[in-house]
VORO-908285 format. One record per residue: residue number from 1; chain; residue in one letter; x, y, z of N, C-alpha, C, O in turn. Coordinates in nm, 3 decimals. Layout:
// VORO-908285
> NUM / A / A / X / Y / Z / X / Y / Z / X / Y / Z / X / Y / Z
...
This chain:
// VORO-908285
> 1 / A / X / -2.230 / 1.411 / -0.993 / -2.186 / 1.545 / -0.961 / -2.266 / 1.598 / -0.842 / -2.377 / 1.553 / -0.814
> 2 / A / X / -2.208 / 1.691 / -0.776 / -2.269 / 1.753 / -0.659 / -2.283 / 1.903 / -0.683 / -2.223 / 1.957 / -0.775
> 3 / A / X / -2.360 / 1.969 / -0.600 / -2.372 / 2.114 / -0.615 / -2.278 / 2.188 / -0.521 / -2.257 / 2.308 / -0.536
> 4 / A / X / -2.221 / 2.118 / -0.424 / -2.130 / 2.181 / -0.328 / -1.992 / 2.198 / -0.391 / -1.945 / 2.113 / -0.466
> 5 / A / X / -1.928 / 2.310 / -0.359 / -1.793 / 2.334 / -0.408 / -1.696 / 2.258 / -0.318 / -1.695 / 2.279 / -0.197
> 6 / A / X / -1.615 / 2.170 / -0.376 / -1.522 / 2.091 / -0.294 / -1.407 / 2.178 / -0.244 / -1.373 / 2.279 / -0.305
> 7 / A / X / -1.348 / 2.136 / -0.133 / -1.228 / 2.204 / -0.086 / -1.107 / 2.113 / -0.113 / -1.123 / 2.000 / -0.158
> 8 / A / X / -0.988 / 2.165 / -0.085 / -0.867 / 2.089 / -0.114 / -0.865 / 1.955 / -0.042 / -0.826 / 1.854 / -0.101
> 9 / A / X / -0.906 / 1.953 / 0.083 / -0.905 / 1.828 / 0.160 / -0.996 / 1.723 / 0.096 / -0.960 / 1.605 / 0.090
> 10 / A / X / -1.112 / 1.764 / 0.047 / -1.204 / 1.670 / -0.017 / -1.145 / 1.615 / -0.146 / -1.160 / 1.497 / -0.176
> 11 / A / X / -1.078 / 1.700 / -0.221 / -1.015 / 1.654 / -0.346 / -0.903 / 1.557 / -0.315 / -0.893 / 1.452 / -0.379
> 12 / A / X / -0.819 / 1.589 / -0.219 / -0.710 / 1.498 / -0.181 / -0.764 / 1.364 / -0.132 / -0.707 / 1.259 / -0.162
> 13 / A / X / -0.874 / 1.367 / -0.059 / -0.933 / 1.242 / -0.011 / -0.979 / 1.157 / -0.128 / -0.959 / 1.035 / -0.128
> 14 / A / X / -1.040 / 1.219 / -0.228 / -1.082 / 1.143 / -0.347 / -0.960 / 1.086 / -0.421 / -0.965 / 0.974 / -0.473
> 15 / A / X / -0.852 / 1.164 / -0.425 / -0.731 / 1.118 / -0.494 / -0.662 / 1.003 / -0.419 / -0.582 / 0.931 / -0.478
> 16 / A / X / -0.692 / 0.987 / -0.291 / -0.636 / 0.874 / -0.216 / -0.686 / 0.740 / -0.272 / -0.628 / 0.635 / -0.245
> 17 / A / X / -0.793 / 0.745 / -0.349 / -0.844 / 0.624 / -0.413 / -0.770 / 0.587 / -0.541 / -0.796 / 0.482 / -0.599
> 18 / A / X / -0.679 / 0.672 / -0.585 / -0.603 / 0.647 / -0.708 / -0.470 / 0.584 / -0.668 / -0.392 / 0.641 / -0.593
> 19 / A / X / -0.448 / 0.465 / -0.720 / -0.327 / 0.391 / -0.684 / -0.221 / 0.398 / -0.794 / -0.252 / 0.399 / -0.913
> 20 / A / X / -0.097 / 0.404 / -0.751 / 0.015 / 0.387 / -0.843 / 0.036 / 0.235 / -0.847 / 0.080 / 0.177 / -0.748
> 21 / A / X / 0.005 / 0.172 / -0.960 / 0.011 / 0.025 / -0.964 / 0.151 / -0.031 / -0.943 / 0.166 / -0.144 / -0.895
> 22 / A / X / 0.253 / 0.044 / -0.979 / 0.389 / -0.006 / -0.958 / 0.426 / -0.006 / -0.810 / 0.493 / -0.097 / -0.762
> 23 / A / X / 0.382 / 0.098 / -0.739 / 0.414 / 0.109 / -0.595 / 0.309 / 0.038 / -0.509 / 0.338 / -0.001 / -0.396
> 24 / A / X / 0.187 / 0.022 / -0.563 / 0.082 / -0.042 / -0.486 / 0.032 / 0.043 / -0.371 / -0.011 / -0.008 / -0.268
> 25 / A / X / 0.037 / 0.175 / -0.390 / -0.007 / 0.266 / -0.285 / -0.067 / 0.389 / -0.350 / -0.043 / 0.415 / -0.468
> 26 / A / X / -0.146 / 0.467 / -0.273 / -0.217 / 0.580 / -0.333 / -0.123 / 0.697 / -0.364 / -0.019 / 0.715 / -0.300
> 27 / A / X / -0.164 / 0.777 / -0.463 / -0.078 / 0.885 / -0.514 / -0.062 / 1.001 / -0.416 / 0.038 / 1.073 / -0.422
> 28 / A / X / -0.158 / 1.020 / -0.325 / -0.146 / 1.129 / -0.228 / -0.037 / 1.095 / -0.127 / 0.055 / 1.175 / -0.104
> 29 / A / X / -0.046 / 0.979 / -0.066 / 0.051 / 0.942 / 0.036 / 0.188 / 0.909 / -0.022 / 0.288 / 0.909 / 0.049
> 30 / A / X / 0.194 / 0.880 / -0.151 / 0.324 / 0.865 / -0.217 / 0.392 / 1.000 / -0.239 / 0.511 / 1.006 / -0.269
> 31 / A / X / 0.316 / 1.109 / -0.223 / 0.372 / 1.243 / -0.243 / 0.372 / 1.286 / -0.388 / 0.447 / 1.377 / -0.426
> 32 / A / X / 0.289 / 1.222 / -0.470 / 0.285 / 1.256 / -0.612 / 0.194 / 1.375 / -0.643 / 0.206 / 1.435 / -0.749
> 33 / A / X / 0.105 / 1.410 / -0.551 / 0.016 / 1.525 / -0.570 / 0.083 / 1.647 / -0.508 / 0.093 / 1.658 / -0.386
> 34 / A / X / 0.127 / 1.738 / -0.593 / 0.199 / 1.856 / -0.547 / 0.107 / 1.971 / -0.509 / 0.134 / 2.043 / -0.413
> 35 / A / X / -0.002 / 1.990 / -0.584 / -0.086 / 2.107 / -0.561 / -0.228 / 2.077 / -0.602 / -0.254 / 2.013 / -0.703
> 36 / A / X / -0.321 / 2.126 / -0.519 / -0.464 / 2.123 / -0.552 / -0.513 / 2.267 / -0.538 / -0.500 / 2.327 / -0.432
> 37 / A / X / -0.569 / 2.320 / -0.645 / -0.620 / 2.458 / -0.643 / -0.766 / 2.457 / -0.687 / -0.801 / 2.395 / -0.788
> 38 / A / X / -0.848 / 2.526 / -0.611 / -0.989 / 2.541 / -0.646 / -1.002 / 2.678 / -0.713 / -0.994 / 2.781 / -0.646
> 39 / A / X / -1.022 / 2.678 / -0.844 / -1.035 / 2.802 / -0.921 / -1.162 / 2.793 / -1.005 / -1.158 / 2.751 / -1.120
> 40 / A / X / -1.276 / 2.831 / -0.945 / -1.404 / 2.817 / -1.015 / -1.398 / 2.867 / -1.159 / -1.348 / 2.976 / -1.185
> 41 / A / X / -1.447 / 2.788 / -1.252 / -1.521 / 2.664 / -1.237 / -1.435 / 2.540 / -1.264 / -1.475 / 2.452 / -1.340
> 42 / A / X / -1.320 / 2.533 / -1.202 / -1.238 / 2.414 / -1.221 / -1.154 / 2.386 / -1.097 / -1.133 / 2.472 / -1.011
> 43 / A / X / -1.108 / 2.262 / -1.092 / -1.013 / 2.219 / -0.990 / -0.886 / 2.182 / -1.066 / -0.889 / 2.103 / -1.159
> 44 / A / X / -0.776 / 2.240 / -1.023 / -0.647 / 2.213 / -1.086 / -0.566 / 2.124 / -0.992 / -0.551 / 2.154 / -0.874
> 45 / A / X / -0.514 / 2.016 / -1.046 / -0.427 / 1.928 / -0.970 / -0.295 / 1.919 / -1.044 / -0.291 / 1.880 / -1.161
> 46 / A / X / -0.188 / 1.954 / -0.976 / -0.054 / 1.935 / -1.031 / 0.005 / 1.815 / -0.961 / 0.013 / 1.810 / -0.838
> 47 / A / X / 0.046 / 1.719 / -1.040 / 0.101 / 1.596 / -0.985 / 0.217 / 1.548 / -1.070 / 0.240 / 1.597 / -1.180
> 48 / A / X / 0.288 / 1.452 / -1.018 / 0.404 / 1.398 / -1.088 / 0.401 / 1.247 / -1.082 / 0.309 / 1.188 / -1.026
> 49 / A / X / 0.499 / 1.186 / -1.138 / 0.521 / 1.042 / -1.129 / 0.654 / 1.021 / -1.057 / 0.731 / 1.115 / -1.040
> 50 / A / X / 0.679 / 0.900 / -1.015 / 0.805 / 0.874 / -0.945 / 0.925 / 0.892 / -1.036 / 1.037 / 0.911 / -0.989
> 51 / A / X / 0.900 / 0.885 / -1.167 / 1.007 / 0.904 / -1.265 / 0.948 / 0.956 / -1.395 / 0.838 / 0.916 / -1.433
> 52 / A / X / 1.018 / 1.046 / -1.465 / 0.968 / 1.091 / -1.596 / 0.954 / 0.975 / -1.696 / 0.882 / 0.987 / -1.795
> 53 / A / X / 1.023 / 0.866 / -1.671 / 1.017 / 0.751 / -1.760 / 0.899 / 0.659 / -1.729 / 0.879 / 0.558 / -1.797
> 54 / A / X / 0.819 / 0.694 / -1.628 / 0.705 / 0.610 / -1.589 / 0.607 / 0.596 / -1.706 / 0.558 / 0.697 / -1.757
> 55 / A / X / 0.579 / 0.474 / -1.749 / 0.488 / 0.455 / -1.862 / 0.340 / 0.466 / -1.824 / 0.254 / 0.456 / -1.911
> 56 / A / X / 0.310 / 0.487 / -1.696 / 0.172 / 0.486 / -1.650 / 0.113 / 0.625 / -1.626 / 0.003 / 0.637 / -1.572
> 57 / A / X / 0.185 / 0.730 / -1.666 / 0.140 / 0.867 / -1.641 / 0.001 / 0.895 / -1.694 / -0.082 / 0.950 / -1.622
> 58 / A / X / -0.027 / 0.859 / -1.818 / -0.158 / 0.885 / -1.877 / -0.268 / 0.809 / -1.804 / -0.377 / 0.862 / -1.781
> 59 / A / X / -0.240 / 0.685 / -1.767 / -0.339 / 0.604 / -1.697 / -0.369 / 0.664 / -1.559 / -0.486 / 0.676 / -1.522
> 60 / A / X / -0.266 / 0.701 / -1.485 / -0.285 / 0.754 / -1.350 / -0.353 / 0.890 / -1.353 / -0.441 / 0.917 / -1.271
> 61 / A / X / -0.315 / 0.977 / -1.446 / -0.382 / 1.107 / -1.454 / -0.528 / 1.090 / -1.496 / -0.615 / 1.164 / -1.450
> 62 / A / X / -0.556 / 0.993 / -1.582 / -0.695 / 0.964 / -1.619 / -0.776 / 0.917 / -1.499 / -0.891 / 0.957 / -1.482
> 63 / A / X / -0.716 / 0.832 / -1.417 / -0.785 / 0.784 / -1.297 / -0.806 / 0.898 / -1.198 / -0.908 / 0.902 / -1.129
> 64 / A / X / -0.710 / 0.990 / -1.190 / -0.725 / 1.106 / -1.102 / -0.845 / 1.190 / -1.148 / -0.926 / 1.235 / -1.066
> 65 / A / X / -0.856 / 1.210 / -1.277 / -0.969 / 1.286 / -1.333 / -1.100 / 1.217 / -1.298 / -1.195 / 1.282 / -1.254
> 66 / A / X / -1.107 / 1.086 / -1.316 / -1.228 / 1.010 / -1.288 / -1.263 / 1.014 / -1.139 / -1.381 / 1.011 / -1.103
> 67 / A / X / -1.163 / 1.020 / -1.052 / -1.187 / 1.024 / -0.908 / -1.246 / 1.158 / -0.865 / -1.329 / 1.162 / -0.774
> 68 / A / X / -1.203 / 1.265 / -0.928 / -1.246 / 1.399 / -0.890 / -1.381 / 1.437 / -0.951 / -1.462 / 1.501 / -0.885
> 69 / A / X / -1.405 / 1.399 / -1.075 / -1.523 / 1.444 / -1.149 / -1.656 / 1.431 / -1.074 / -1.735 / 1.525 / -1.077
> 70 / A / X / -1.683 / 1.320 / -1.005 / -1.812 / 1.308 / -0.936 / -1.831 / 1.408 / -0.821 / -1.944 / 1.431 / -0.778
> 71 / A / X / -1.723 / 1.466 / -0.773 / -1.731 / 1.560 / -0.660 / -1.750 / 1.705 / -0.706 / -1.764 / 1.795 / -0.622
> 72 / A / X / -1.751 / 1.727 / -0.836 / -1.756 / 1.864 / -0.886 / -1.899 / 1.909 / -0.916 / -1.982 / 1.829 / -0.959
> 73 / A / X / -1.927 / 2.037 / -0.891 / -2.060 / 2.090 / -0.926 / -2.081 / 2.087 / -1.078 / -1.984 / 2.081 / -1.154
> 74 / A / X / -2.206 / 2.091 / -1.122 / -2.232 / 2.095 / -1.266 / -2.159 / 2.213 / -1.332 / -2.157 / 2.324 / -1.279
> 75 / A / X / -2.099 / 2.185 / -1.447 / -2.028 / 2.288 / -1.523 / -1.882 / 2.303 / -1.484 / -1.809 / 2.377 / -1.550
> 76 / A / X / -1.839 / 2.236 / -1.381 / -1.698 / 2.242 / -1.338 / -1.618 / 2.135 / -1.411 / -1.674 / 2.038 / -1.462
> 77 / A / X / -1.486 / 2.155 / -1.416 / -1.398 / 2.056 / -1.478 / -1.276 / 2.031 / -1.388 / -1.242 / 2.112 / -1.302
> 78 / A / X / -1.214 / 1.918 / -1.411 / -1.089 / 1.884 / -1.343 / -0.976 / 1.899 / -1.444 / -0.981 / 1.842 / -1.552
> 79 / A / X / -0.876 / 1.976 / -1.407 / -0.759 / 1.999 / -1.492 / -0.640 / 1.932 / -1.423 / -0.583 / 1.986 / -1.328
> 80 / A / X / -0.604 / 1.813 / -1.471 / -0.495 / 1.736 / -1.412 / -0.369 / 1.763 / -1.493 / -0.363 / 1.735 / -1.613
> 81 / A / X / -0.269 / 1.818 / -1.426 / -0.144 / 1.856 / -1.494 / -0.029 / 1.771 / -1.443 / -0.005 / 1.761 / -1.322
> 82 / A / X / 0.042 / 1.710 / -1.534 / 0.160 / 1.633 / -1.500 / 0.281 / 1.726 / -1.504 / 0.311 / 1.785 / -1.608
> 83 / A / X / 0.349 / 1.739 / -1.391 / 0.465 / 1.828 / -1.381 / 0.587 / 1.747 / -1.336 / 0.575 / 1.638 / -1.281
> 84 / A / X / 0.704 / 1.804 / -1.362 / 0.827 / 1.731 / -1.329 / 0.918 / 1.808 / -1.233 / 1.025 / 1.760 / -1.196
> 85 / A / X / 0.874 / 1.926 / -1.193 / 0.952 / 2.006 / -1.098 / 0.869 / 2.032 / -0.974 / 0.754 / 2.075 / -0.986
> 86 / A / X / 0.921 / 2.007 / -0.859 / 1.049 / 1.944 / -0.833 / 1.043 / 1.795 / -0.862 / 0.935 / 1.735 / -0.859
> 87 / A / X / 1.158 / 1.735 / -0.891 / 1.159 / 1.590 / -0.913 / 1.112 / 1.517 / -0.786 / 1.148 / 1.556 / -0.675
> 88 / A / X / 1.033 / 1.412 / -0.805 / 0.984 / 1.336 / -0.691 / 1.099 / 1.266 / -0.620 / 1.194 / 1.219 / -0.684
> 89 / A / X / 1.090 / 1.260 / -0.489 / 1.185 / 1.186 / -0.406 / 1.107 / 1.111 / -0.299 / 1.000 / 1.156 / -0.259
> 90 / A / X / 1.158 / 0.999 / -0.251 / 1.087 / 0.925 / -0.146 / 1.059 / 1.008 / -0.021 / 0.963 / 0.980 / 0.050
> 91 / A / X / 1.140 / 1.109 / 0.006 / 1.117 / 1.192 / 0.124 / 0.986 / 1.271 / 0.115 / 0.941 / 1.326 / 0.215
> 92 / A / X / 0.924 / 1.277 / -0.003 / 0.798 / 1.349 / -0.023 / 0.676 / 1.269 / 0.023 / 0.565 / 1.321 / 0.029
> 93 / A / X / 0.697 / 1.142 / 0.056 / 0.586 / 1.059 / 0.101 / 0.538 / 1.102 / 0.238 / 0.614 / 1.157 / 0.318
> 94 / A / X / 0.411 / 1.078 / 0.264 / 0.353 / 1.103 / 0.396 / 0.408 / 0.999 / 0.494 / 0.474 / 0.903 / 0.454
> 95 / A / X / 0.380 / 1.020 / 0.621 / 0.419 / 0.921 / 0.722 / 0.354 / 0.786 / 0.692 / 0.415 / 0.681 / 0.710
> 96 / A / X / 0.229 / 0.790 / 0.645 / 0.159 / 0.665 / 0.611 / 0.228 / 0.595 / 0.495 / 0.241 / 0.472 / 0.494
> 97 / A / X / 0.274 / 0.673 / 0.396 / 0.345 / 0.614 / 0.283 / 0.476 / 0.551 / 0.326 / 0.508 / 0.440 / 0.285
> 98 / A / X / 0.551 / 0.623 / 0.407 / 0.679 / 0.570 / 0.455 / 0.657 / 0.444 / 0.539 / 0.733 / 0.348 / 0.528
> 99 / A / X / 0.554 / 0.447 / 0.624 / 0.525 / 0.329 / 0.707 / 0.487 / 0.211 / 0.620 / 0.526 / 0.097 / 0.649
> 100 / A / X / 0.411 / 0.235 / 0.513 / 0.370 / 0.129 / 0.422 / 0.491 / 0.054 / 0.365 / 0.488 / -0.068 / 0.349
> 101 / A / X / 0.596 / 0.130 / 0.336 / 0.716 / 0.070 / 0.279 / 0.820 / 0.032 / 0.384 / 0.929 / -0.015 / 0.351
> 102 / A / X / 0.785 / 0.055 / 0.512 / 0.876 / 0.017 / 0.620 / 0.995 / 0.110 / 0.635 / 1.100 / 0.069 / 0.683
> 103 / A / X / 0.978 / 0.236 / 0.593 / 1.087 / 0.333 / 0.603 / 1.067 / 0.418 / 0.726 / 0.959 / 0.473 / 0.748
> 104 / A / X / 1.170 / 0.429 / 0.805 / 1.166 / 0.515 / 0.923 / 1.251 / 0.637 / 0.894 / 1.366 / 0.624 / 0.852
> 105 / A / X / 1.196 / 0.756 / 0.914 / 1.271 / 0.877 / 0.887 / 1.267 / 0.912 / 0.740 / 1.193 / 0.851 / 0.663
> 106 / A / X / 1.346 / 1.012 / 0.703 / 1.349 / 1.056 / 0.563 / 1.438 / 0.969 / 0.480 / 1.544 / 0.924 / 0.524
> 107 / A / X / 1.393 / 0.945 / 0.360 / 1.473 / 0.865 / 0.265 / 1.558 / 0.958 / 0.183 / 1.634 / 0.913 / 0.097
């Protein structure tokens, strides 16, 4: 843990280390992270899966929690929320995500 309060960019960078094993790419560039809010003494992350039927939701949210926890000041917590609205679409991927899959333009 650190004593510095993280910002949204720092949290997103840590979440780039969390991979969706089915897609083989990180959850940020896949567009699965919808919102990061810093609300002392916690960080709230709203994220989704590529499908509500994804069997890996618990595993991926657990890894997201583990990725964020070391960046939080003492006494802070990470609140990872799985949401389904709006439904994920390939067009939500970053340019890096689209390039990874060889997609040009919006899907």
